[in-house]
N, C-alpha and C positions, 0 to 999 in steps of 0.2 A: 440727797435723802437716801440713806441706805435701807434696804429691805433685807430682811432675813427669811430664808425659806424655813417654813415650819413643817416638819414631818408629822404626819399623823399615822398613828399605829392602828392597823385594822386587824382584828383577831382572825386566825385561820378559818374558824368556822363561818365567820361573815363572808370571807373571800370565796369559800366554797359555795355559799348560798347565792352570792352574786354570780358566780361562774354557771351555777346550775340554771339560774334564771336567765342568763344570756343564751345558754344552749336551748332552754325551752322556748325563749322568744324566736330564736333562729328556727327551731323545729316548727312552731306555729306559723311563722312566716312562709316556710317552705310548703307546709301542708295547706296554706291558704291559698295556693296557686290553683286556679280553676282548671280542671281537666280539658275544658273546651272553652274557647273564647271566640265568638263570631265577630270579626272586625267590620268596620263600617263599609269596606268594599267587598264584603262576603268571602274574603279570605278567612280561613280558620287556623287558629293557634292551638295546637294540641300539646298538652304538658302530661308528662309521665315521670313519676318519682320513684327512684330505686337507688339508693346510695351504693349498693353492691354491684350495679351493673357496670360493665366495661364497654358495652356497646348496645345501643338500642336503636331498632329501625321501626318505623310505623308503616302499615300497609292498609289500605282501604279502598272502598269502591270509588273514591274520588280520583283514583288512577285508572279507573276501569274503562275498557273499551272491548265489546265482544264478550268472550267467555274467561278472559284472563286479565291479571294485573300487568300493566305495561309501563315503561318509562314515557314520560312526557317532556318534550322540549329539552331533552338532555340533562334535565335537573335531577333525575333519580337513577338509582342503581338499575343494572340490566334486568333484574327480576322484578322490577316494579315496586320495590321497597324504598322508601326515603330515609336516609340516616338522619337521626335526630341530634341536636346539639346539646352537649352537656354544659349547662350554665353555672355549675357548682352546686355543692350541697346535695348531690344526687338528683338535681332537677334536669330533665331532658325536654327539649322543646322542638317543635316543628311547625312552621306556618306554610300553609298551602297557597297556591295561587287562588284568585277569586273564582268562586263556585257558583253554578246555577242553582236554582231553587230545586230542592231534592232532599230525600232522606239518604244519609250516607252511613256505612258501616266502616269500622276500623278496628284493628288490634295491633299488638306490638310483638316484635321478634327481639328477645333479649339474649345478648351473647351468642347470637347467630343460631340458637338451636331451640330456645324455649318461646313458645307462642302464648301470649297472655292478653287478658283484657284488663281494663283499669277498674279495679273495685271501687274507686272513689267516684267514678261516674255511674250514677244509678240507671242510666239509659242503656239497657242491655237487651239484646235479642238473641234467641238461640235458633240456629239453622241446623238441623239434624244433630250432629254431636259437638258443634262448636258454639261457643258464645262470643258475641261481638259487642262492642260499644257502638252507639250511634249518636248522630246529631242531625238536625233538621234545618236547612236554609229556607226561609220563608220567602214570601213575595212572588210565588208562582205555584207550581204543582205541589211543592212542599207543604203548602197551607193545608192541604187535604189530610196530611199525616200527623198534624198536631191535634191535641185533645180539644174537642169542642168546649166552649165556656158554658153554653146552655143547651137544653133539649137533647141531652145524651140518651142513647139507647142503652140497653143492658145486655151484657154477654153472660150466658148461663151454660153450664156443662150438665148434659143429661145422659143418663144410662138407659139404653133401650134393650129389650130382649132380642137375643140373637142366637141362631144355630150355627153360626159360621165357625168352622174349625172346632166345634164342640164348646164354644164359649156360651155362657148363659146370658151375658150382657156385654155390650160394647158402649163406648163413649162418643158422644158428639158434642160440638160447640154450637150454640144457638144464639144468634143475634136477634134481639127483639127491639123494634124501633121505639122511639120516644112516644108515649101514649098508649102503647100496647096494654099495659097493665091497669090503666085507668079508663078503658073503654071496652065496649063489647064488639068493636069492629073486627072484621075478618080481613086477612092480609094474604097477598101473593107470596110465593116462596121461591127463593133462589137456593139451589143446592151447589156448594162451592167446594171443590175437590182439590186436595194438595197433591204434590209431587212425590217422586221416589224419595224414601228417607224422611218424608214428613209425617204429620199426625194431625189430629184434630185441633191442635193448638197453632199450626203453621200460618194459616191465613189471618188469624187474629193477632198473631205476634209479628211475624215478618211481613205479612201483607197489610197490616194496619187496617183490617176490615172495619172494625167498629169505628175508628176515627173517619175513614172515608165515607161510610154510610151516614154518620151524623152530619157531616158537612154537606154532602149532596142532597140529603133530604131537607136540611134546614134551608138551603138556598133554592129549592124547587127543582134542582136538576134531575132527580130520580124519584120514583114513587116510593112511599114507605112500604117495606117488605121485611118479611122474616128471612134470615139467611142461615142455612143449615149447613155445618161443616163437620161431616163424619170423618172417622179414621179409616183410610183406605188401605191400611197395612193389614193384611188378613192374619198376619201371625200375632198381632197385639191388639188387646182389647182397648187400650188407651195409650196415651203418651208416656214415655218413660217416667217412672216414679209416681204415676197417677192410677195405677191398677193395684189395688191391695192384694190381689191374688198372684201378682208378678211384679213386686216392687223393685227388683234389682235389675230388671231389663235395661240394656244399654241401647242408645239410639244407633241406627245403622242405615246406610244408603242402599243396602242389598234388599231389594223389594221383589225379587224375581217371582216369588210365589203369589204375588198380587197381580200377576200378568195371565193367570190361567182361568179367568172368568168367574171365580167365586164371588168376588165382590160385586160384579155386575148382576150376577144371578140373584143376589140377595137384596139388591138395592131397593127395588120397589115394594116386595112383600114385607121387608123388615124396617127399612128406614122411611120410605114415603108414607106407608100405611101408619106407622108409629106417629109420624109428625102430624098428619092429618086427623088422627085420633086425639092427640094430646095438646095441639096448639090450634088457635083460631085461624085456620087457612081457608082460602077459597080453593076447595079440592076438585080442580079440574085442569085440563091440559092448558087452557088459555092463561091460567095463573100460576104455572110452574115453569121455571127456568133451571137449566143445569149448565155449569161451566167447570172447566178444571185445567190446571197447568201440567204440562209434562205427563207423567203416569196418570194424573188426574184427567188429562185430556183423552187418554186411552180409555179410562173408565167412563168419561162423559160420552164419548162417541158411541161406544158399544152398549152403554145403558140406555141411550136414547134410541139407536137403531133397533134394539131388541124389545123396546117399548114404545112403539110409534104413537100410541094414543095418550101418553103421559106428559110429554114436555113439548112446549111450543117454542122455547128459545134455547139455543144450543150455543155454547162458547167454548171454543178450543184455543188455549193460550200455549204456544210453543209445544203442542200436543205431540205425542208420538203417533197418533192417527191410525196406525196399523199395529197389530200385534207384532211385537219386536222380533218374534221367532219366524214369522213368515208361515204361509199355508203349509208348506211341505214339512216343516219342522214341527208344527202343531200335530200333523197327522202322525209323524214319527213318534212323538211323545205319547200320543194315545196308545200306540202299539206297545211302547215300553211299559206304560202304566198297566195296560192289560196283561202283557206277558209277566210282569213282576207279580201281579195278584195270582195268576195261574200258578207261577212257581211257588209262591208262598203256600197255596192250597195243597200242592203236591208235597212240599217239604216244609211243614209247619214250624220247624225249629228255626227257619230263616227269618220269620217275623218278629217284630219288636226290638230288633237291635239297631245299632247305629247306621248300618247300611240300609236297612228298611226306612228309618227316619229320613236319611238323606235322599233316597230315591223318591219317596213319597212327597218330601217337600219340593222336589223338582218337578215331578210329573202331576202333582195334585193329588197323589194317593187314590183314595176312594172317590175323589171328586173329578175324575178325568172327563166325565160327561160334561162338566161345565165349559170345556174347550169348544163346544159347539156353538158357543155364544159368538165366536169369531167366523163361523162358517157363512157361506152364501152372502158375502158382503154386498155385492152389486145387487142382488135381489132385495136385500134388506134396505139398502139405500133407496132404490126405486120405490119401495112400499112406504118408506118413511116420508119422502117428498110427495107422494100421493095425498098425505094427510095435511099438506099445506102448512109447514111450520112458519111462524112468523119471523124467525130470525135464525139463521146459520152463520155463525160468526167465526172467522179464522183470523188469528194474530200471531205473528212470529217475527223475530228479529233477523236482519239480514245476515248476521254473523252467527245465528243459532245453529247448533249442530242438528236440530230437527227440521231445518228449513226444507231440505229435499223431500222429506216425508209429507210435509205440508204442501210443497209444490206438486208432488204426485197426486195428493187428494184433490187439489183444485183442478188438475187436469181431468180426473175422473168426473168431478162435479161439472165442469164445463162441457165434457162430452155428453153428459146426460141432461144438459140444459137445465141444471138445478140451480136456483137462485141462492146466493150466498154473499156475504160481506167480508171483504179481506182487508186487514190492516197490517201493513209491513212497516216495521220500525227500525231504527238503528239498533245496534247492540246485539247481545246474544242471550243465553239462557239464564236470565237474572231476575231477581225480585224486583229490580227497578223497572224492568219492562212489564212484568206481571201486574204490578200495582197500576201502571199506566193503562194496561189492557182493560183492567177491571173498571177504571174510572171512565174509559170509553164505552165499555159494555153496559153498565148499569143504567144510564139514561135511556137506553133503547128498549128496556123491559117494561111490559105491562102497559103500554101506551094503547089508547083506544083507537 
């Protein structure tokens, strides 16, 4: 039997439509690739799509040890970035080794010079001026960083009156536990302070404060409490983009002017008093805690030492612990500030220019008197412990660059026979550690 091939004519317009459909299907298939896939062994497959890229590397905290990204088991390049595989159609993939339960950050280096995050992944976080994607491995500590399904607290942002640096108002973040708005109950308060370059959003965003609180309260691990997270950057009233009077400010890690006592001096009269007046707090020492990381640890230490009747629970997370300038430098800066003011009085035309602003920002300008908050440390420490604080908590990583400062503080505490609790972890100056310290610190607060 003979068969004859029968040719079918397909118009060019139809061919074009079919081709366009195939391209669209291919595009949809590519874009359907999930940015993150958590595999059964807790390894993670990361997918990035960029048809124009010639080389893509992924870098993240799952490579992290101490303060930097490092290679692991010879699998990654020397600078701690893993090269991704181009699987075609502009799809780049990388699969990690199995990971322990944690929250991990990552971003991409494209064509060796452009650092980007994946806009397809809605899970992003901002740390100072950089935006990262993140994912959470459950089954351990990472469970605390996931959104609670029920009995969630609320996170509000509140503006309070302030005289700091001539500002009329400054912004704070306030976590209110589940049930706060439906009851008349009064609550204890934790004041939680961010590090250099951070702002009032840092603990809620990078630190996952709301999620941690919701989980710990729900399982009975910690007491329900209000958590107040103020902005410790004395130059800014609020986080970048959140201050209508200063909408174009850019984030910066340079917070030198926040180390000269202004924030500590204003803390109780402006922040604590406002919170006690406007929220249902138990307004006494026994129901107030304060804790902070890095620069926030500096603020925590000196706020508490200069207000020994205000806080019963102190938490220092990778804290600077001493004024970074040292006593002699502080005294020198006092002299510079005083000398500059005298020179401006003698030569008025010097004031108001860029040099004046620079020197004033370094020395504290008219607020040099605030530097006395760092004076007489030993006496203030002794007076503070006479008030019998219920908890003085120090936590730092073995590889943290602040560890020697914390070791020196512990020596001073031991010499004075002052009681404190010390938590030394692996790793360095990282959010991974600070979240762990918070989870360890919270259950110790406000217990009878």
